[in-house]
C-alpha positions as CSV (number, residue, x, y, z in Angstrom):
1,M,-7.2,15.7,-8.8
2,G,-9.7,18.5,-9.5
3,V,-12.6,19.6,-7.3
4,S,-12.9,17.7,-4.0
5,R,-15.9,15.5,-3.8
6,K,-17.9,14.0,-1.0
7,V,-19.4,10.6,-0.3
8,I,-22.7,10.2,1.4
9,I,-23.5,6.9,3.2
10,R,-26.8,5.9,4.8
11,C,-27.3,3.2,7.5
12,Q,-27.2,-0.1,5.7
13,S,-30.7,-1.7,6.1
14,T,-30.1,-4.6,3.8
15,P,-27.4,-7.3,3.6
16,L,-24.4,-6.8,1.3
17,A,-24.3,-9.5,-1.3
18,G,-22.5,-10.4,-4.6
19,S,-19.2,-11.1,-6.1
20,I,-16.7,-8.3,-7.0
21,S,-13.1,-7.8,-7.9
22,V,-10.8,-5.1,-6.6
23,P,-8.1,-3.0,-8.3
24,G,-4.6,-4.4,-8.8
25,D,-2.2,-4.3,-5.9
26,K,-0.8,-0.9,-5.3
27,S,2.5,-2.0,-3.8
28,I,3.1,-4.4,-6.7
29,S,2.0,-1.8,-9.3
30,H,4.6,0.6,-8.0
31,R,7.4,-2.0,-8.1
32,A,6.5,-3.5,-11.4
33,V,6.7,-0.2,-13.3
34,M,10.1,0.7,-11.7
35,L,11.6,-2.7,-12.4
36,A,10.2,-3.0,-15.9
37,A,12.0,0.4,-16.6
38,L,15.3,-1.2,-15.6
39,A,14.8,-4.4,-17.5
40,E,16.3,-5.2,-20.9
41,G,13.4,-5.7,-23.2
42,T,9.6,-5.1,-23.3
43,S,7.5,-5.9,-20.2
44,V,3.8,-6.5,-20.3
45,I,1.9,-5.7,-17.0
46,R,-1.8,-6.5,-16.9
47,N,-4.3,-5.3,-14.2
48,W,-2.0,-2.5,-13.3
49,L,-3.6,0.0,-10.9
50,P,-4.1,3.5,-12.4
51,A,-4.5,5.3,-9.1
52,G,-3.1,8.6,-7.9
53,D,0.1,7.2,-6.2
54,T,0.9,4.7,-8.9
55,L,0.3,7.2,-11.7
56,A,2.8,9.5,-10.0
57,T,5.4,6.7,-10.2
58,L,4.5,6.0,-13.9
59,E,5.1,9.7,-14.8
60,V,8.4,9.7,-13.0
61,I,9.5,6.7,-15.1
62,R,8.4,8.4,-18.3
63,A,10.3,11.5,-17.2
64,L,13.4,9.3,-17.0
65,G,13.1,8.5,-20.7
66,V,11.3,5.2,-20.5
67,P,8.6,4.6,-23.2
68,V,5.3,3.4,-21.7
69,E,2.3,2.4,-23.9
70,V,-1.1,2.0,-22.3
71,A,-2.5,-0.9,-24.3
72,Q,-5.9,-1.1,-22.5
73,R,-7.6,1.4,-20.2
74,N,-10.3,0.7,-17.6
75,P,-11.1,2.8,-14.6
76,D,-9.3,0.3,-12.2
77,S,-7.1,-1.7,-14.6
78,W,-4.6,-0.8,-17.3
79,E,-2.4,-3.0,-19.4
80,L,1.1,-1.5,-19.8
81,R,3.8,-2.2,-22.3
82,I,7.1,-0.8,-21.0
83,E,10.3,-0.6,-23.1
84,G,13.0,-1.2,-20.5
85,R,16.2,0.8,-20.7
86,G,18.4,-1.5,-18.6
87,L,20.0,-0.6,-15.3
88,H,22.2,2.1,-16.9
89,G,19.9,3.5,-19.6
90,L,17.7,6.0,-17.8
91,R,17.8,9.6,-19.0
92,K,18.6,12.6,-16.8
93,P,15.4,14.5,-16.1
94,N,15.0,18.2,-16.8
95,V,13.0,18.9,-13.7
96,P,12.5,17.5,-10.2
97,L,10.8,14.2,-10.2
98,D,7.3,14.7,-8.7
99,C,6.2,11.7,-6.6
100,R,3.0,13.6,-5.4
101,N,1.7,11.7,-2.4
102,A,3.4,8.4,-3.0
103,G,5.5,7.4,0.0
104,T,6.3,4.0,-1.6
105,G,7.2,5.7,-4.8
106,I,9.7,8.2,-3.4
107,R,11.4,5.7,-1.0
108,L,11.9,3.0,-3.6
109,L,13.0,5.5,-6.3
110,T,15.6,6.8,-3.9
111,G,17.3,3.5,-4.1
112,I,17.2,3.4,-7.9
113,M,18.3,7.1,-8.4
114,S,21.2,6.6,-6.0
115,G,22.8,4.3,-8.6
116,Q,22.5,6.6,-11.6
117,S,25.3,8.4,-13.4
118,F,23.4,11.8,-13.3
119,S,21.9,14.0,-10.6
120,S,18.2,14.1,-9.7
121,I,15.8,15.6,-7.2
122,L,12.9,13.6,-5.8
123,D,10.0,15.7,-4.4
124,G,6.3,15.6,-3.9
125,S,3.3,17.2,-2.2
126,E,3.3,19.1,1.0
127,Q,1.9,16.0,2.6
128,L,4.7,13.9,1.3
129,R,7.3,16.4,2.5
130,K,6.2,15.7,6.0
131,R,6.9,12.0,5.9
132,P,10.3,10.8,7.2
133,M,12.9,9.8,4.7
134,G,15.8,9.2,7.0
135,R,15.0,5.6,7.5
136,V,15.8,5.1,3.8
137,T,18.5,7.7,3.2
138,E,20.6,6.5,6.2
139,P,21.4,3.0,4.9
140,L,21.8,4.2,1.3
141,Q,24.3,6.7,2.5
142,R,26.2,3.8,4.2
143,M,26.3,2.2,0.8
144,G,28.0,5.4,-0.5
145,A,25.0,7.2,-1.9
146,D,25.2,11.0,-2.1
147,I,21.8,12.2,-0.8
148,K,20.9,15.6,0.6
149,S,17.6,16.0,2.3
150,A,15.6,18.8,3.9
151,D,16.2,17.8,7.6
152,G,15.4,14.1,6.8
153,H,12.4,15.0,4.5
154,A,11.8,15.6,0.8
155,P,13.0,17.1,-1.4
156,L,15.9,14.7,-1.8
157,A,18.9,15.8,-3.9
158,I,20.8,12.8,-5.3
159,R,24.2,13.0,-7.0
160,P,26.2,10.3,-8.7
161,A,28.2,8.1,-6.4
162,A,29.9,4.7,-6.4
163,L,27.8,2.3,-4.4
164,R,29.1,-0.6,-2.4
165,G,27.6,-3.6,-0.7
166,I,26.1,-3.5,2.8
167,E,25.0,-5.7,5.6
168,Y,22.2,-3.8,7.3
169,S,20.0,-4.7,10.2
170,M,16.6,-3.0,10.4
171,S,15.4,-2.2,13.9
172,V,11.8,-2.4,12.6
173,A,10.7,-4.5,9.7
174,S,10.0,-2.2,6.7
175,A,9.4,-3.3,3.2
176,Q,10.2,0.1,1.9
177,V,13.6,0.3,3.5
178,K,14.4,-3.2,2.5
179,S,13.3,-2.6,-1.1
180,A,15.3,0.7,-1.4
181,I,18.5,-1.1,-0.3
182,L,17.9,-4.1,-2.6
183,L,17.2,-1.7,-5.5
184,A,20.3,0.3,-4.9
185,G,22.2,-3.1,-4.7
186,L,21.4,-3.6,-8.3
187,F,23.9,-0.9,-9.1
188,T,26.9,-2.6,-7.3
189,D,28.6,-5.9,-8.0
190,D,28.8,-6.6,-4.2
191,A,26.5,-8.6,-2.1
192,V,23.8,-6.8,-0.2
193,R,22.2,-8.2,2.9
194,V,19.3,-6.9,4.9
195,Y,18.0,-8.3,8.2
196,Q,14.3,-7.9,9.0
197,P,13.3,-8.6,12.6
198,G,9.9,-9.7,11.5
199,P,7.8,-10.3,8.4
200,A,7.6,-7.5,5.9
201,R,6.1,-7.4,2.4
202,D,8.3,-9.3,0.0
203,H,7.0,-8.1,-3.4
204,T,10.3,-6.6,-4.4
205,E,12.1,-9.9,-3.8
206,R,9.5,-11.9,-5.8
207,L,9.6,-9.6,-8.7
208,L,13.4,-9.5,-8.8
209,M,13.5,-13.3,-8.8
210,A,10.9,-13.4,-11.6
211,M,13.3,-11.2,-13.5
212,G,16.2,-13.6,-13.1
213,T,17.9,-12.2,-10.0
214,I,19.0,-14.6,-7.3
215,I,17.6,-13.6,-3.9
216,T,17.9,-15.8,-0.8
217,T,16.1,-15.5,2.5
218,Q,17.4,-17.3,5.6
219,E,16.9,-16.7,9.3
220,G,15.6,-13.1,8.7
221,W,18.4,-12.2,6.3
222,V,17.4,-11.2,2.7
223,T,20.5,-11.4,0.4
224,L,21.1,-10.1,-3.1
225,G,24.3,-12.0,-4.0
226,E,27.3,-10.8,-5.8
227,A,26.8,-9.9,-9.4
228,P,27.4,-12.8,-11.8
229,F,30.1,-12.6,-14.4
230,G,29.1,-9.9,-16.8
231,G,27.2,-7.9,-14.3
232,R,23.6,-7.7,-13.3
233,R,20.7,-7.7,-15.8
234,L,17.0,-7.8,-15.4
235,L,14.7,-9.8,-17.7
236,P,11.4,-8.2,-18.8
237,L,8.2,-9.0,-16.9
238,D,5.0,-10.6,-18.2
239,M,2.6,-10.6,-15.4
240,T,-0.9,-9.9,-14.1
241,V,-1.0,-7.9,-10.9
242,P,-3.1,-9.5,-8.2
243,G,-6.1,-7.8,-6.7
244,D,-5.0,-5.5,-3.8
245,F,-5.8,-7.1,-0.4
246,S,-5.6,-3.6,1.2
247,S,-8.4,-2.5,-1.1
248,A,-10.3,-5.8,-0.5
249,A,-10.2,-5.0,3.3
250,F,-12.9,-2.4,3.0
251,P,-15.7,-4.5,1.5
252,L,-14.4,-7.4,3.6
253,V,-14.9,-5.5,6.9
254,A,-18.2,-4.1,5.6
255,A,-19.6,-7.6,5.1
256,A,-18.3,-8.7,8.5
257,I,-20.3,-6.0,10.3
258,V,-23.5,-5.6,8.2
259,P,-26.0,-8.3,9.3
260,D,-26.7,-11.2,7.0
261,S,-24.1,-10.1,4.4
262,D,-22.4,-12.7,2.2
263,I,-19.8,-11.5,-0.4
264,T,-17.0,-12.9,-2.5
265,I,-13.9,-10.9,-3.6
266,R,-12.3,-12.6,-6.6
267,Q,-8.6,-13.1,-7.3
268,V,-7.2,-11.2,-4.4
269,G,-3.5,-11.3,-3.5
270,V,-3.1,-13.4,-0.4
271,N,0.6,-13.2,0.1
272,S,1.3,-14.2,3.7
273,T,3.1,-10.9,4.4
274,R,-0.1,-8.9,3.6
275,I,-3.0,-10.7,5.2
276,G,-2.6,-9.9,8.9
277,L,-6.1,-8.3,8.9
278,L,-7.6,-11.6,7.7
279,E,-6.0,-13.4,10.6
280,M,-7.0,-10.7,13.1
281,L,-10.6,-10.9,11.9
282,R,-10.7,-14.7,12.1
283,V,-9.5,-14.5,15.7
284,M,-12.4,-12.1,16.3
285,G,-14.8,-14.7,14.9
286,A,-15.3,-13.5,11.3
287,D,-16.6,-16.1,8.9
288,V,-13.9,-16.0,6.1
289,T,-13.3,-18.7,3.5
290,I,-10.4,-18.8,1.0
291,S,-10.8,-20.8,-2.2
292,N,-9.5,-21.2,-5.8
293,Q,-5.9,-20.5,-5.0
294,Q,-3.5,-19.8,-7.9
295,V,-0.1,-18.3,-8.5
296,T,0.6,-15.4,-10.9
297,G,3.9,-13.5,-11.2
298,G,5.2,-15.4,-8.2
299,E,2.2,-14.1,-6.1
300,L,-0.5,-16.3,-4.5
301,I,-4.1,-15.2,-5.4
302,A,-7.4,-16.6,-4.2
303,D,-11.2,-15.9,-3.9
304,V,-12.1,-14.6,-0.5
305,R,-15.7,-15.1,0.8
306,V,-16.9,-13.2,3.9
307,K,-20.2,-13.7,5.7
308,F,-21.6,-11.7,8.6
309,S,-20.9,-13.1,12.0
310,E,-20.8,-11.8,15.6
311,L,-17.3,-10.4,16.3
312,H,-15.5,-10.4,19.7
313,A,-12.6,-8.3,20.8
314,T,-8.9,-9.1,20.5
315,D,-5.5,-7.7,21.4
316,V,-3.1,-7.0,18.5
317,S,0.6,-6.6,18.9
318,G,4.0,-8.0,17.7
319,P,4.9,-9.2,14.2
320,I,1.3,-9.3,12.9
321,V,1.2,-5.5,13.1
322,V,3.5,-4.9,10.1
323,R,1.4,-7.4,8.0
324,A,-1.7,-5.3,8.6
325,I,-0.3,-1.8,8.9
326,D,-2.4,-0.3,6.1
327,E,-5.6,-1.9,7.3
328,F,-5.8,-0.6,10.9
329,P,-8.3,2.3,10.0
330,V,-10.9,-0.2,8.8
331,W,-10.0,-2.8,11.4
332,A,-10.8,-0.1,14.1
333,V,-14.3,0.1,12.5
334,A,-14.7,-3.7,12.9
335,A,-13.4,-3.5,16.5
336,S,-16.0,-0.8,17.3
337,Q,-18.7,-3.5,16.5
338,A,-17.0,-6.3,18.4
339,T,-17.9,-7.4,21.9
340,G,-15.2,-6.5,24.5
341,L,-12.1,-4.4,24.7
342,S,-9.8,-4.4,21.6
343,T,-6.3,-3.1,21.8
344,V,-3.5,-2.3,19.4
345,R,0.2,-2.0,20.4
346,D,3.5,-1.8,18.5
347,A,1.9,0.3,15.7
348,A,3.8,3.5,16.1
349,E,4.4,3.4,12.3
350,L,0.8,4.6,12.0
351,R,2.0,8.0,13.2
352,V,4.0,8.6,10.1
353,K,1.7,7.5,7.3
354,E,-0.2,9.9,5.0
355,V,-1.3,11.5,8.3
356,D,-0.9,10.6,11.9
357,R,-3.3,7.7,11.5
358,I,-3.7,7.1,15.3
359,A,-4.6,10.7,16.2
360,V,-6.7,11.4,13.1
361,L,-8.5,8.1,13.1
362,A,-9.4,8.5,16.7
363,G,-10.6,12.0,16.2
364,E,-12.9,11.1,13.3
365,L,-14.3,8.0,15.0
366,R,-15.1,10.2,18.0
367,R,-17.2,12.4,15.7
368,L,-19.2,9.2,14.9
369,G,-19.7,8.6,18.6
370,V,-16.9,6.1,19.2
371,T,-15.1,6.1,22.5
372,I,-11.5,5.4,21.8
373,D,-8.3,5.8,23.8
374,E,-5.0,6.7,22.0
375,H,-1.6,5.3,23.0
376,E,1.8,6.3,21.6
377,D,1.9,3.1,19.6
378,G,-1.7,2.2,19.2
379,F,-5.2,2.6,20.6
380,A,-7.9,0.8,22.5
381,L,-11.7,0.7,22.1
382,E,-14.5,-1.3,23.6
383,G,-17.5,-2.5,21.7
384,P,-20.0,-2.9,20.4
385,Q,-20.7,0.8,20.2
386,R,-23.6,2.5,18.5
387,L,-22.4,4.8,15.8
388,R,-24.1,8.1,14.9
389,G,-24.0,9.4,11.3
390,T,-22.4,12.8,10.9
391,G,-19.9,14.7,8.8
392,V,-16.4,13.4,8.9
393,D,-13.2,14.2,7.0
394,S,-10.7,12.0,5.2
395,H,-7.8,14.5,5.9
396,D,-6.7,13.6,2.3
397,D,-5.9,10.0,3.5
398,H,-7.4,7.5,1.1
399,R,-7.5,4.6,3.6
400,L,-9.0,6.7,6.3
401,G,-11.7,8.1,3.9
402,M,-12.8,4.6,2.9
403,A,-12.7,3.3,6.5
404,L,-15.1,6.1,7.5
405,A,-17.4,5.2,4.6
406,V,-17.5,1.6,5.9
407,A,-18.3,3.0,9.4
408,G,-21.1,5.0,7.9
409,L,-22.8,1.7,6.8
410,A,-23.1,0.8,10.5
411,A,-24.0,4.3,11.7
412,D,-27.5,5.5,12.4
413,G,-28.7,8.1,10.0
414,V,-26.5,9.7,7.3
415,T,-22.7,10.0,7.2
416,L,-21.0,12.4,4.9
417,V,-17.2,11.9,4.2
418,D,-15.6,15.2,3.1
419,D,-12.5,15.4,0.9
420,A,-13.2,11.9,-0.5
421,S,-11.5,12.3,-3.9
422,C,-8.3,11.0,-2.3
423,M,-9.9,7.5,-2.4
424,A,-8.7,7.4,-6.0
425,D,-5.1,7.2,-4.6
426,S,-5.6,3.4,-4.3
427,F,-9.2,2.5,-5.2
428,P,-10.6,4.7,-7.9
429,S,-14.0,2.9,-8.2
430,F,-14.5,2.3,-4.4
431,V,-18.0,3.8,-4.4
432,E,-19.1,2.0,-7.5
433,T,-17.8,-1.3,-6.3
434,M,-19.6,-1.0,-3.0
435,Q,-22.7,-0.1,-4.9
436,Q,-22.4,-3.4,-6.7
437,L,-22.8,-5.1,-3.4
438,G,-25.9,-3.1,-2.6
439,A,-24.2,-0.6,-0.3
440,S,-26.1,2.6,0.5
441,I,-23.3,4.9,-0.7
442,E,-23.0,7.5,-3.5
443,W,-20.9,10.5,-4.6
444,V,-22.2,14.0,-4.1
445,A,-20.8,17.2,-5.4
446,A,-18.8,19.2,-2.9
447,S,-20.5,22.5,-1.9
């Protein structure tokens, strides 16, 4: 990514105002590239997110012999034309496949590579090597996959093996585990069934159905049925990726806590499995309006308007947690400005993200003057608290870095976010987009 950069934020003295768009959805961008590579024919994917994690997935697909043409380049939005090779047309790579920091990329690719007729190695950054892979490799091995790991972590060495159907019950709802199993299921003629004990992102299912695959969901079970006569085939995609709600979360929370703000975020994906944060903020008294709803590529999009309002505390636990798992860093910033004691439970998954997001988030918020108590599966903090601008560190975690920048808008004085280049992992133009709303934020060269 080059030289690390810093972001400087000054206490926001004026309201945030205006209308913006956010980059294409990261989760969908990952999946669309992978599935387009497996399709028979040319896929066109508009508003694709060219961020650090998704670019890693794109390069893996190219290394597997799939031609990809970038028809249009913008900082946050590319149009891709991908010549699909079919389920059995990928090429053996000459080197290990480098997923960099992309946890979604490596876990979903594990499902795809388990069905190939050649060996491969999936690897990534030192940060990625610390993330647990057993939750994915264990069910795939039950399907017959031949996967060797480094004590449950990357690198993953995958050899050819005959896969079979499975009926697998997840103990905790996980879109990545479910997706890896369904993608591996494309390479067997058997039925594959996955039980999810609560709602999890369903982008993989939606894309597969858009490509002609029959997926059914009933009473928690997601089923990829037996292959039709002649075997499985995927039709090419022609779609526009919705704006990423996880990226929209940062300006959304900023507007909710900066007095007199009023902003609109256009054409955001509002898939019900993704908008837990929106529901949590509404319970806290946030003034949020959804309008202009449409459907693109099987996904619901809408304009989201947020106006400043006084927030009050809430308790968060249970099924809503998985629908807001990526947004807890910035939600904690909102909670610090809400009246009363806010608590989070059932969020142990935060411990195994890019970093231990409970411990690292708590540590960085304390540097800003926030009193916060950690729990094994969450945290608690009482508000409203007065924040003090200071130097903080992203710990190479894009969502933590942007959450700290939002906190800086509500902090007295000046806040400096170190190691901020990682924001490009999901939101390359975060600083510029916040500037469009009038935010007191800018890049500075790292010393």
